N, CA, C and O atoms as a GROMACS GRO file, in nm:
protein
  388
    1UNK      N    1   0.309  -1.218   0.287
    1UNK     CA    2   0.392  -1.141   0.198
    1UNK      C    3   0.309  -1.073   0.088
    1UNK      O    4   0.363  -1.007  -0.001
    2UNK      N    5   0.179  -1.090   0.098
    2UNK     CA    6   0.092  -1.023   0.001
    2UNK      C    7   0.105  -0.871   0.013
    2UNK      O    8   0.089  -0.800  -0.086
    3UNK      N    9   0.134  -0.823   0.132
    3UNK     CA   10   0.153  -0.679   0.150
    3UNK      C   11   0.264  -0.626   0.059
    3UNK      O   12   0.255  -0.514   0.010
    4UNK      N   13   0.366  -0.705   0.038
    4UNK     CA   14   0.474  -0.667  -0.055
    4UNK      C   15   0.421  -0.664  -0.198
    4UNK      O   16   0.450  -0.571  -0.273
    5UNK      N   17   0.344  -0.763  -0.234
    5UNK     CA   18   0.295  -0.772  -0.372
    5UNK      C   19   0.194  -0.663  -0.406
    5UNK      O   20   0.189  -0.618  -0.521
    6UNK      N   21   0.113  -0.618  -0.307
    6UNK     CA   22   0.017  -0.513  -0.340
    6UNK      C   23   0.084  -0.376  -0.347
    6UNK      O   24   0.027  -0.281  -0.401
    7UNK      N   25   0.205  -0.364  -0.293
    7UNK     CA   26   0.279  -0.239  -0.306
    7UNK      C   27   0.351  -0.230  -0.441
    7UNK      O   28   0.377  -0.120  -0.490
    8UNK      N   29   0.383  -0.343  -0.499
    8UNK     CA   30   0.463  -0.348  -0.621
    8UNK      C   31   0.401  -0.279  -0.744
    8UNK      O   32   0.475  -0.218  -0.821
    9UNK      N   33   0.269  -0.286  -0.766
    9UNK     CA   34   0.216  -0.219  -0.886
    9UNK      C   35   0.246  -0.070  -0.892
    9UNK      O   36   0.246  -0.011  -1.000
   10UNK      N   37   0.271  -0.010  -0.777
   10UNK     CA   38   0.304   0.132  -0.778
   10UNK      C   39   0.436   0.160  -0.849
   10UNK      O   40   0.455   0.270  -0.901
   11UNK      N   41   0.527   0.063  -0.851
   11UNK     CA   42   0.650   0.078  -0.929
   11UNK      C   43   0.616   0.086  -1.077
   11UNK      O   44   0.674   0.166  -1.150
   12UNK      N   45   0.523   0.003  -1.120
   12UNK     CA   46   0.480   0.008  -1.260
   12UNK      C   47   0.411   0.138  -1.294
   12UNK      O   48   0.436   0.197  -1.400
   13UNK      N   49   0.323   0.184  -1.205
   13UNK     CA   50   0.256   0.312  -1.229
   13UNK      C   51   0.358   0.426  -1.233
   13UNK      O   52   0.345   0.518  -1.314
   14UNK      N   53   0.459   0.420  -1.146
   14UNK     CA   54   0.562   0.524  -1.146
   14UNK      C   55   0.643   0.523  -1.274
   14UNK      O   56   0.678   0.629  -1.327
   15UNK      N   57   0.673   0.404  -1.325
   15UNK     CA   58   0.751   0.398  -1.449
   15UNK      C   59   0.668   0.445  -1.568
   15UNK      O   60   0.723   0.503  -1.662
   16UNK      N   61   0.538   0.422  -1.566
   16UNK     CA   62   0.451   0.475  -1.671
   16UNK      C   63   0.441   0.627  -1.662
   16UNK      O   64   0.439   0.696  -1.764
   17UNK      N   65   0.436   0.677  -1.539
   17UNK     CA   66   0.428   0.821  -1.517
   17UNK      C   67   0.556   0.888  -1.566
   17UNK      O   68   0.550   0.994  -1.628
   18UNK      N   69   0.671   0.827  -1.537
   18UNK     CA   70   0.797   0.875  -1.589
   18UNK      C   71   0.866   0.984  -1.509
   18UNK      O   72   0.982   1.016  -1.536
   19UNK      N   73   0.798   1.042  -1.412
   19UNK     CA   74   0.859   1.151  -1.335
   19UNK      C   75   0.949   1.099  -1.224
   19UNK      O   76   0.920   0.997  -1.161
   20UNK      N   77   1.057   1.171  -1.200
   20UNK     CA   78   1.150   1.132  -1.094
   20UNK      C   79   1.083   1.144  -0.958
   20UNK      O   80   1.102   1.058  -0.871
   21UNK      N   81   1.006   1.249  -0.938
   21UNK     CA   82   0.936   1.268  -0.811
   21UNK      C   83   0.837   1.155  -0.786
   21UNK      O   84   0.829   1.103  -0.674
   22UNK      N   85   0.762   1.116  -0.888
   22UNK     CA   86   0.666   1.006  -0.873
   22UNK      C   87   0.739   0.877  -0.840
   22UNK      O   88   0.693   0.800  -0.755
   23UNK      N   89   0.850   0.851  -0.907
   23UNK     CA   90   0.924   0.728  -0.880
   23UNK      C   91   0.980   0.728  -0.738
   23UNK      O   92   0.975   0.626  -0.670
   24UNK      N   93   1.034   0.840  -0.693
   24UNK     CA   94   1.087   0.848  -0.557
   24UNK      C   95   0.976   0.827  -0.454
   24UNK      O   96   0.996   0.757  -0.355
   25UNK      N   97   0.861   0.887  -0.477
   25UNK     CA   98   0.748   0.873  -0.385
   25UNK      C   99   0.703   0.728  -0.379
   25UNK      O  100   0.685   0.673  -0.270
   26UNK      N  101   0.684   0.666  -0.495
   26UNK     CA  102   0.633   0.529  -0.498
   26UNK      C  103   0.733   0.429  -0.439
   26UNK      O  104   0.694   0.338  -0.367
   27UNK      N  105   0.861   0.447  -0.469
   27UNK     CA  106   0.959   0.354  -0.414
   27UNK      C  107   0.977   0.372  -0.264
   27UNK      O  108   1.009   0.275  -0.194
   28UNK      N  109   0.956   0.492  -0.213
   28UNK     CA  110   0.957   0.512  -0.068
   28UNK      C  111   0.840   0.438  -0.004
   28UNK      O  112   0.855   0.375   0.100
   29UNK      N  113   0.724   0.446  -0.067
   29UNK     CA  114   0.607   0.372  -0.017
   29UNK      C  115   0.627   0.222  -0.024
   29UNK      O  116   0.591   0.150   0.069
   30UNK      N  117   0.684   0.175  -0.131
   30UNK     CA  118   0.711   0.032  -0.145
   30UNK      C  119   0.806  -0.014  -0.035
   30UNK      O  120   0.786  -0.120   0.024
   31UNK      N  121   0.910   0.064  -0.009
   31UNK     CA  122   1.005   0.028   0.097
   31UNK      C  123   0.936   0.025   0.233
   31UNK      O  124   0.963  -0.064   0.314
   32UNK      N  125   0.848   0.121   0.258
   32UNK     CA  126   0.775   0.124   0.385
   32UNK      C  127   0.690  -0.001   0.404
   32UNK      O  128   0.694  -0.064   0.509
   33UNK      N  129   0.614  -0.037   0.302
   33UNK     CA  130   0.524  -0.152   0.315
   33UNK      C  131   0.601  -0.284   0.316
   33UNK      O  132   0.559  -0.380   0.382
   34UNK      N  133   0.711  -0.291   0.245
   34UNK     CA  134   0.796  -0.411   0.253
   34UNK      C  135   0.855  -0.424   0.393
   34UNK      O  136   0.862  -0.534   0.448
   35UNK      N  137   0.896  -0.311   0.450
   35UNK     CA  138   0.949  -0.312   0.586
   35UNK      C  139   0.846  -0.358   0.687
   35UNK      O  140   0.878  -0.438   0.776
   36UNK      N  141   0.723  -0.310   0.675
   36UNK     CA  142   0.616  -0.354   0.766
   36UNK      C  143   0.586  -0.502   0.749
   36UNK      O  144   0.559  -0.572   0.847
   37UNK      N  145   0.590  -0.550   0.625
   37UNK     CA  146   0.564  -0.692   0.601
   37UNK      C  147   0.671  -0.779   0.668
   37UNK      O  148   0.640  -0.879   0.732
   38UNK      N  149   0.796  -0.739   0.652
   38UNK     CA  150   0.906  -0.818   0.711
   38UNK      C  151   0.903  -0.809   0.863
   38UNK      O  152   0.922  -0.910   0.931
   39UNK      N  153   0.881  -0.690   0.918
   39UNK     CA  154   0.872  -0.677   1.063
   39UNK      C  155   0.754  -0.757   1.119
   39UNK      O  156   0.764  -0.814   1.228
   40UNK      N  157   0.644  -0.760   1.046
   40UNK     CA  158   0.530  -0.841   1.089
   40UNK      C  159   0.564  -0.988   1.089
   40UNK      O  160   0.515  -1.064   1.173
   41UNK      N  161   0.647  -1.030   0.996
   41UNK     CA  162   0.688  -1.170   0.988
   41UNK      C  163   0.788  -1.206   1.098
   41UNK      O  164   0.778  -1.314   1.157
   42UNK      N  165   0.881  -1.119   1.123
   42UNK     CA  166   0.991  -1.151   1.216
   42UNK      C  167   0.970  -1.102   1.359
   42UNK      O  168   1.022  -1.163   1.453
   43UNK      N  169   0.895  -0.993   1.376
   43UNK     CA  170   0.888  -0.931   1.508
   43UNK      C  171   0.751  -0.947   1.573
   43UNK      O  172   0.739  -1.006   1.680
   44UNK      N  173   0.647  -0.892   1.508
   44UNK     CA  174   0.514  -0.889   1.569
   44UNK      C  175   0.410  -0.888   1.458
   44UNK      O  176   0.395  -0.788   1.388
   45UNK      N  177   0.338  -0.996   1.443
   45UNK     CA  178   0.243  -1.013   1.333
   45UNK      C  179   0.137  -0.902   1.325
   45UNK      O  180   0.098  -0.867   1.213
   46UNK      N  181   0.088  -0.846   1.436
   46UNK     CA  182  -0.012  -0.738   1.421
   46UNK      C  183   0.038  -0.614   1.346
   46UNK      O  184  -0.042  -0.527   1.313
   47UNK      N  185   0.167  -0.604   1.319
   47UNK     CA  186   0.214  -0.494   1.234
   47UNK      C  187   0.154  -0.502   1.094
   47UNK      O  188   0.149  -0.401   1.023
   48UNK      N  189   0.110  -0.620   1.055
   48UNK     CA  190   0.044  -0.634   0.925
   48UNK      C  191  -0.085  -0.554   0.921
   48UNK      O  192  -0.124  -0.503   0.816
   49UNK      N  193  -0.153  -0.543   1.034
   49UNK     CA  194  -0.275  -0.461   1.041
   49UNK      C  195  -0.240  -0.317   1.006
   49UNK      O  196  -0.306  -0.253   0.924
   50UNK      N  197  -0.134  -0.267   1.069
   50UNK     CA  198  -0.087  -0.131   1.039
   50UNK      C  199  -0.048  -0.119   0.892
   50UNK      O  200  -0.075  -0.017   0.828
   51UNK      N  201   0.016  -0.222   0.839
   51UNK     CA  202   0.057  -0.220   0.699
   51UNK      C  203  -0.061  -0.210   0.604
   51UNK      O  204  -0.059  -0.129   0.511
   52UNK      N  205  -0.163  -0.293   0.626
   52UNK     CA  206  -0.279  -0.289   0.536
   52UNK      C  207  -0.361  -0.162   0.555
   52UNK      O  208  -0.408  -0.104   0.457
   53UNK      N  209  -0.378  -0.117   0.679
   53UNK     CA  210  -0.451   0.008   0.702
   53UNK      C  211  -0.374   0.126   0.641
   53UNK      O  212  -0.433   0.214   0.579
   54UNK      N  213  -0.242   0.124   0.658
   54UNK     CA  214  -0.160   0.228   0.598
   54UNK      C  215  -0.164   0.226   0.446
   54UNK      O  216  -0.160   0.330   0.381
   55UNK      N  217  -0.172   0.106   0.391
   55UNK     CA  218  -0.180   0.095   0.245
   55UNK      C  219  -0.314   0.149   0.194
   55UNK      O  220  -0.319   0.206   0.085
   56UNK      N  221  -0.420   0.132   0.271
   56UNK     CA  222  -0.549   0.191   0.232
   56UNK      C  223  -0.539   0.343   0.228
   56UNK      O  224  -0.593   0.407   0.138
   57UNK      N  225  -0.469   0.400   0.326
   57UNK     CA  226  -0.447   0.545   0.326
   57UNK      C  227  -0.361   0.585   0.206
   57UNK      O  228  -0.388   0.684   0.139
   58UNK      N  229  -0.255   0.507   0.181
   58UNK     CA  230  -0.167   0.531   0.066
   58UNK      C  231  -0.247   0.532  -0.064
   58UNK      O  232  -0.229   0.619  -0.149
   59UNK      N  233  -0.335   0.434  -0.078
   59UNK     CA  234  -0.419   0.428  -0.197
   59UNK      C  235  -0.508   0.551  -0.208
   59UNK      O  236  -0.523   0.610  -0.315
   60UNK      N  237  -0.567   0.590  -0.096
   60UNK     CA  238  -0.657   0.706  -0.095
   60UNK      C  239  -0.583   0.833  -0.136
   60UNK      O  240  -0.639   0.919  -0.204
   61UNK      N  241  -0.458   0.845  -0.094
   61UNK     CA  242  -0.378   0.961  -0.133
   61UNK      C  243  -0.357   0.967  -0.285
   61UNK      O  244  -0.331   1.074  -0.340
   62UNK      N  245  -0.368   0.853  -0.351
   62UNK     CA  246  -0.348   0.846  -0.496
   62UNK      C  247  -0.476   0.872  -0.576
   62UNK      O  248  -0.480   0.847  -0.697
   63UNK      N  249  -0.581   0.921  -0.510
   63UNK     CA  250  -0.703   0.954  -0.583
   63UNK      C  251  -0.665   1.045  -0.699
   63UNK      O  252  -0.581   1.134  -0.682
   64UNK      N  253  -0.725   1.025  -0.815
   64UNK     CA  254  -0.681   1.098  -0.935
   64UNK      C  255  -0.672   1.250  -0.919
   64UNK      O  256  -0.586   1.313  -0.982
   65UNK      N  257  -0.757   1.310  -0.838
   65UNK     CA  258  -0.754   1.456  -0.823
   65UNK      C  259  -0.649   1.504  -0.724
   65UNK      O  260  -0.627   1.624  -0.711
   66UNK      N  261  -0.584   1.413  -0.652
   66UNK     CA  262  -0.492   1.455  -0.545
   66UNK      C  263  -0.357   1.503  -0.597
   66UNK      O  264  -0.296   1.591  -0.536
   67UNK      N  265  -0.310   1.447  -0.707
   67UNK     CA  266  -0.179   1.484  -0.759
   67UNK      C  267  -0.064   1.425  -0.679
   67UNK      O  268   0.050   1.467  -0.695
   68UNK      N  269  -0.093   1.328  -0.593
   68UNK     CA  270   0.010   1.265  -0.510
   68UNK      C  271   0.073   1.149  -0.584
   68UNK      O  272   0.001   1.063  -0.636
   69UNK      N  273   0.204   1.144  -0.589
   69UNK     CA  274   0.273   1.029  -0.648
   69UNK      C  275   0.245   1.012  -0.796
   69UNK      O  276   0.222   1.109  -0.869
   70UNK      N  277   0.249   0.888  -0.839
   70UNK     CA  278   0.229   0.856  -0.981
   70UNK      C  279   0.081   0.863  -1.017
   70UNK      O  280  -0.006   0.857  -0.929
   71UNK      N  281   0.053   0.876  -1.144
   71UNK     CA  282  -0.083   0.872  -1.194
   71UNK      C  283  -0.132   0.728  -1.194
   71UNK      O  284  -0.067   0.641  -1.253
   72UNK      N  285  -0.243   0.702  -1.129
   72UNK     CA  286  -0.297   0.567  -1.113
   72UNK      C  287  -0.428   0.557  -1.191
   72UNK      O  288  -0.505   0.652  -1.194
   73UNK      N  289  -0.452   0.441  -1.253
   73UNK     CA  290  -0.578   0.422  -1.324
   73UNK      C  291  -0.695   0.433  -1.226
   73UNK      O  292  -0.684   0.392  -1.110
   74UNK      N  293  -0.805   0.488  -1.271
   74UNK     CA  294  -0.918   0.520  -1.184
   74UNK      C  295  -0.976   0.406  -1.105
   74UNK      O  296  -1.012   0.425  -0.988
   75UNK      N  297  -0.988   0.289  -1.163
   75UNK     CA  298  -1.052   0.177  -1.094
   75UNK      C  299  -0.964   0.116  -0.986
   75UNK      O  300  -1.014   0.050  -0.896
   76UNK      N  301  -0.831   0.136  -0.994
   76UNK     CA  302  -0.739   0.068  -0.904
   76UNK      C  303  -0.751   0.118  -0.760
   76UNK      O  304  -0.746   0.038  -0.666
   77UNK      N  305  -0.768   0.248  -0.744
   77UNK     CA  306  -0.771   0.306  -0.610
   77UNK      C  307  -0.886   0.251  -0.526
   77UNK      O  308  -0.860   0.198  -0.418
   78UNK      N  309  -1.012   0.259  -0.570
   78UNK     CA  310  -1.120   0.206  -0.485
   78UNK      C  311  -1.111   0.055  -0.465
   78UNK      O  312  -1.142   0.005  -0.357
   79UNK      N  313  -1.069  -0.018  -0.568
   79UNK     CA  314  -1.053  -0.163  -0.555
   79UNK      C  315  -0.953  -0.196  -0.446
   79UNK      O  316  -0.980  -0.280  -0.359
   80UNK      N  317  -0.838  -0.129  -0.449
   80UNK     CA  318  -0.732  -0.159  -0.354
   80UNK      C  319  -0.769  -0.112  -0.213
   80UNK      O  320  -0.736  -0.179  -0.116
   81UNK      N  321  -0.837   0.002  -0.200
   81UNK     CA  322  -0.880   0.049  -0.067
   81UNK      C  323  -0.973  -0.052  -0.002
   81UNK      O  324  -0.956  -0.086   0.115
   82UNK      N  325  -1.070  -0.100  -0.077
   82UNK     CA  326  -1.164  -0.199  -0.022
   82UNK      C  327  -1.089  -0.326   0.019
   82UNK      O  328  -1.112  -0.378   0.129
   83UNK      N  329  -1.002  -0.374  -0.065
   83UNK     CA  330  -0.924  -0.494  -0.033
   83UNK      C  331  -0.843  -0.473   0.095
   83UNK      O  332  -0.845  -0.557   0.185
   84UNK      N  333  -0.772  -0.361   0.102
   84UNK     CA  334  -0.687  -0.334   0.218
   84UNK      C  335  -0.768  -0.326   0.347
   84UNK      O  336  -0.726  -0.380   0.450
   85UNK      N  337  -0.882  -0.259   0.344
   85UNK     CA  338  -0.964  -0.244   0.464
   85UNK      C  339  -1.019  -0.379   0.509
   85UNK      O  340  -1.021  -0.408   0.628
   86UNK      N  341  -1.064  -0.460   0.415
   86UNK     CA  342  -1.116  -0.593   0.449
   86UNK      C  343  -1.007  -0.679   0.511
   86UNK      O  344  -1.031  -0.744   0.613
   87UNK      N  345  -0.890  -0.681   0.453
   87UNK     CA  346  -0.780  -0.762   0.508
   87UNK      C  347  -0.736  -0.708   0.644
   87UNK      O  348  -0.711  -0.787   0.735
   88UNK      N  349  -0.727  -0.576   0.660
   88UNK     CA  350  -0.689  -0.518   0.790
   88UNK      C  351  -0.791  -0.554   0.897
   88UNK      O  352  -0.754  -0.586   1.010
   89UNK      N  353  -0.920  -0.550   0.862
   89UNK     CA  354  -1.025  -0.586   0.959
   89UNK      C  355  -1.015  -0.734   0.996
   89UNK      O  356  -1.030  -0.770   1.112
   90UNK      N  357  -0.991  -0.818   0.899
   90UNK     CA  358  -0.976  -0.962   0.926
   90UNK      C  359  -0.856  -0.987   1.018
   90UNK      O  360  -0.867  -1.060   1.116
   91UNK      N  361  -0.743  -0.925   0.986
   91UNK     CA  362  -0.624  -0.944   1.068
   91UNK      C  363  -0.645  -0.890   1.208
   91UNK      O  364  -0.596  -0.948   1.305
   92UNK      N  365  -0.716  -0.778   1.221
   92UNK     CA  366  -0.746  -0.724   1.354
   92UNK      C  367  -0.833  -0.821   1.434
   92UNK      O  368  -0.812  -0.839   1.554
   93UNK      N  369  -0.929  -0.883   1.369
   93UNK     CA  370  -1.013  -0.982   1.437
   93UNK      C  371  -0.931  -1.103   1.481
   93UNK      O  372  -0.953  -1.156   1.590
   94UNK      N  373  -0.838  -1.146   1.399
   94UNK     CA  374  -0.756  -1.263   1.429
   94UNK      C  375  -0.655  -1.232   1.540
   94UNK      O  376  -0.644  -1.308   1.636
   95UNK      N  377  -0.581  -1.122   1.527
   95UNK     CA  378  -0.471  -1.095   1.618
   95UNK      C  379  -0.509  -1.017   1.742
   95UNK      O  380  -0.445  -1.030   1.847
   96UNK      N  381  -0.612  -0.935   1.732
   96UNK     CA  382  -0.650  -0.850   1.844
   96UNK      C  383  -0.779  -0.895   1.912
   96UNK      O  384  -0.821  -0.840   2.014
   97UNK      N  385  -0.842  -0.996   1.853
   97UNK     CA  386  -0.962  -1.055   1.910
   97UNK      C  387  -1.078  -0.967   1.905
   97UNK      O  388  -1.186  -1.005   1.951
   0.00000   0.00000   0.00000
């Protein structure tokens, strides 16, 4: 369920940003990653690989110069991308051999 928790800070970033578009974008992303986490739990665990890899892409889209979604602090994006890629690689090794 960590996939749910790593999506949650984007709600905070969206509320700091204050824009309706940013909030809609971030909450759509949160819903997507929560959905993947639950489907991975109930249906097929390798969906978590897709969730973490997708979250790395989501983080990359939030690079400060991109203008995508809410404004994110500079250090958060690379930190989260590295974390997501490492976890996705670990899960791929575990579930896909």
